N, C-alpha and C positions, 0 to 999 in steps of 0.2 A: 076826970082824967080822960075817959073815952071821947068826950065832946071836944076836949082840948086837942087830942090827937087828930080827930076828924077835921077840926078847923085848921090845924097846922098843915095837914095834907092837902086841903082845899087851897090854902094860901100858896103852898108850894107849886101846885098844878097851875094855879092862876098866874103865878110869877113866871113859870116856864112858858106857858102859852103866850104871855105878853112878850117875852124875850124872842120866841121864834117869830111872832108877828113883826117885831122890830127889825129882825134880820131881813125879812122879805121886803119891808118898806125901804130899807137901806139899798137893797139890791135893785129895787125899782128906781131909786134916785141914781144909781150907777148907770143904768141903761138909758135913763132920760139924759144924763150928762153926755153919754156917747152919741146919742142922736142929735143933741144940741150942738155938738162939735162938728162931726162930718159924716157919721154913718147914717144912711137913709132910714133904716129900720132895724129893730132888734126884737127877737122873741126869746124868752128864757123859760125852760121847763125844769121844774124841780119836783122830785118825789122822794120821800123818806118817811120812816115811822114817826119822826119828831115833827117834821114840817108839813106832813100830808102831801097833797098834790097841788101844784101852783103853777100858773102860766102868767108871766109878766110880758107886756108888750110896750113898745115905744116907737115913735117915728111913723113913717109912712110905708104902705105897701105899694103906693103909687104917688110919687112926689109931685108930678106934673099936675095931678088933679087934687092933691092934698087929701088922699084917702088914707085914713089912719090904719095902722096895723091891728089886726084882730087875733085873738088866741087860736082860732081854728084856721087861719090862713095857711096855705101850702107853699113851701119853699123847696127849691132844689137842694139836695144834700151833698152834692159833689162826691168826693171820695168815700164818704160814709157808705156809699153804694157798694164798696168792696166788702164791707161787713155783711151786708145782705146777701150778696152773691156767694161769699165764703160760707155763710150758714147754709145756703141752699146746696152748695157742693158737699159739705160735710154730711148733710142730711142724705144726699145720694149715696155717699160712702156708707152711712148707717143702714141704708136700704140694700146695700150689696151691689150697687151699680158699677162701682169701681173701688179699688183699694187706694188709700191715701199714699201708699208707697209704690203704687204702680208707676211704671215708666211712662212718660207722656208719649213716647214713640209707639205705644200700644194703641193709641187713639188718634193721633195726628198723622196726616199724610206726609210722605217723604218730601214733598214739595216744601213743606215748612221745616221738618226736622233737619234736612240736609243743609239748610242755610243758617242754622242757629248754632253757636258754639256750645260744645258739650251736650247737645240736646239729647243724645242717646243715654245720658247719665241722669237727666233731670226727671224728678218725680212730681206727682201732683202736690205732694206736701211742700216741695220746694217752691212751687208756684204760689201756693197759699201763704207761705212765710217770707216770700220775696228773698229767697236764697238760691235762686236758679242761676244768678250771674248774667241774666239777660239785661241789656240796656233798656231804658224807658223810651219807647218809640214816640210817645206823644210830647216829649220835650225836645224833639228834633228841631233845630233852628229853622230849617227850610219849611217844614210843615207849619210851624207856628207863624212864620212870616207870611206864607201864602194865605193862611186862614185869617189872620188878624187884619190883613190888608184887603180882604174880600176877593182874592184871586182864586180861592179854592172853596167850593161848597162841599161839606163833608158827605152830604147825601149823594154825591156823585162818585164817592170813594168807597170801595168795599173794604172790609177789614183785612182781607188777604192782600189787597193792593197796598194798604197802609203798611203792612209788614214788609212787603217787597221793596217799597220805596224808602222807608224810614227806619228799617231795622236790619234787613239782610246785610251781611258784611261787616256789622259792627262787632268789635272785639268783646270778649268776655270780661265781665267785672270781677270774676273770680270763679273758682271751682264750685260745682253745685254743693250746697250744704255748708259751705265754709264761712260765708259772711252774708250779712243783711244788706241788700241794696234795693231800696223802694223803687218799684217799676211797674207801671200800669200794663206793660207787656204780659206780665204774669197772669193778670186777670182776663185779659183778652184771650190768651191761649186757654185759660181755664174754662171760659164759656164756650169755646170751640169744642172742647172735650165734653162738656156737659151737653152740648147739642147732639153729640154722637150717641149718648147713653140714655136720652130721654125721648119719649115718643113724639112730642110736639116741640121740642127745643127748650132751651134753658129759660127763655123769656116766659113762656106759658107756665113752666114748672115753678119759677119764682112767683108769678102772679097768683097761682093756685095756693102756694104756701102762705102768701099774704092774706088771701081770701079766707083760708081756713083759720087764721088767727084773728079774723074779724077786724082787720085793719082797713077800714073802708075810706080812709082819707090818706091812702098811700097808693102810689102808682109806680110802675117800672117801665121806662121808655115809652110812656103814653102821656101826652100833655093834659094836665087837669084843668077843668074849667075855672077853678077857684085859685089858680096859680097867681101869686103876687108878681109884681115887676121886680127885675133885678138890675142893679146899677154897678158901674165901675168907673175906672179912671184911666183909660187906655192912653190918654195923652199925658198922663202924669202931671197935670196942671192943677190938681186939687179940686176940679170941678166934675161932679158926678154926671155920667151920661147913661141913658137907659140902654142896657144890654140884654134885655129880655129875649129878643129874637136869637141872639148869639148863644145865650144860655140854653134855650130850648134846643137849638141845633146840636150843641155838644152833648147835652144830657141824653137826648134821644139817640144819638149816634154811638157814643162810647158804649162798649160792651164789657160788663163785669166790673169795671173800675169806677163807674158812675151810674147814672140812670134812674136813681130813686128821687121821687118827689113825695113830701110827707108833711103833715102838720106837726108841730112840736110834740103834742100829746101822742100821736101815733108813733113817732120816732122813739119817744121815751118808752112806750108800752112794748115795742118790738125788742128794744134792748133788755127790758125787764123780763120779758118772757123768755129770752134767750139765756140770761144768766140764772134764772130760776128753774131751768130745766123743762120748760114747757114746749120747746121746739125740738131739742135733741135729748137723747138719753144721757145719763151721767158719764158713761164711757166716752162718748163722742164730744160732749161738752168739755170734758177734760182734755181731749185732744186739741180743741180750739184754744185752750189755755195752756198749751205746752209751748213755752217761750223759747225764742231762739237762743237766749243766753240766761242762765239761771240767776246771776247776780245783778246784772244790768240789762234787763230785757228790753228789746225794741218792739217785738211783734210776735204774735202767735199765729194761729191759722185765721187770718182775717180780722184779728183783734190787735189794735195798736195800744201800746203802753204809753201813757203820758206821765213823765216824771216832773212835769211843770206844776202839777197839783200836789197838795199834801196827801198823806195817807196812801203811799205806794203800797201794793200795786194797784194803780187805777187804769182800767182798760175800757176800750170802746173803739171809737175812731173819730177822726176829724176830716174835714174836707175844705178845699180852697179853690175857687174859680175866679174867673174874671167878673162874675156877678154875684158871688156869695162867699161867706165864710161861715163854717159850721163846726161845732164840737159836740160830741155825744159820748158821755162817759158814765161808768159805774164805779162807785167807791165802796168796795166790799166791807171795809171796817166800819162804815157808817150806813151800809145798806141804802145808799143814796144814788139816784139817777140825776145827772145834770146835763141838760142840753142848752146850748147857746147858738142861736141861729141869726145871722145878719144877711140882709139882701144888698150889702155893699161888698163887692169883691176886693180882695187884697192882692190877687195876682195881676201883674202888669199895671199896678197902680202906684201913686205917690205913697211914700213911706208913712205919711201922716195918717193914712187910714189904718195901717197895721198898728201904729203906735196907739191910736184910739181904741182899737179893738182889744189889744192885749192888756192895755191899762184897765179896761173894763173887766176883762176876764180875770185878771189877777185880783182885783178888788172883790169880785163875787166870790172867788175861792177863799180869800182871807176872811170875809164875812161869814161864810158857811162853816169854815173849819178852825179858824183861829180865835176870832173875837166872839 
């Protein structure tokens, strides 16, 4: 009887391992199909107790030279950078450098406060949760037209000048704390506050935080030597063009709302360390997970809730640029980290790229959680 039980257990474990291996093989086929269609390259990071740790790659890190994507390649993470900066900000709050409910007028000059609607009522928490009511400066039509046509170099524009030209005078989207309105303005202002309370500024503070976590394949606003090329379709003609120079320019210029370059594994490890309480204590980790709405949440403190996946609440962040599309999420019920990173941008591109990306993403989710 004992031998039979042991044999049965062994067969069960073998069957389970075979099923999990089958899931990963299917996911590899999905990403291969996406790069066969129109995405230049894709990297997928998965880590869970059942599946272990896995990085799948497909397509090219440089299509002109047919250089294949590798698991340790580094990609720009776009707006996932908000999650990193939010973590640094909440860590500063944990250290007592400011309070999450402090008014931003305590830290920003009147030159800024006097030109923003309801700014005297906005708190640091409002910035982190996108509930300030401030419009998004970097979606300004003139700013984007000048940049995309090459008539404006971002490194000739200070962040204060960007606010003056593309934000001042814009009406409020709502009273502070009343509604969620995703806006990169919040994170630019947040880093200006962080610069005021740190000895060497928020950039060095964030870099030191990453270094302490031994994330040696992650950079903030510094171009890595092993950065892959990034592609997009600004002409919307279905033909990818190399937008690496533009991607580097925006990633290194944006403050707080972008700026992170990382390998898939490093990105996954960062999110894992965050959700497992290795960066913040439990009190402040709970603050990050205080959602804007209890029943149908959109956002916490730098953590985006994605309801497009099964097993809500799923949280992390996504990013989209002219040269990349990224998703990085934690599924609490499965204790699973999922990262999907493509060096094909969906912004300002033909809709066919988005169709391919989301078709792939949905198939990955279904294979992981349903079938």
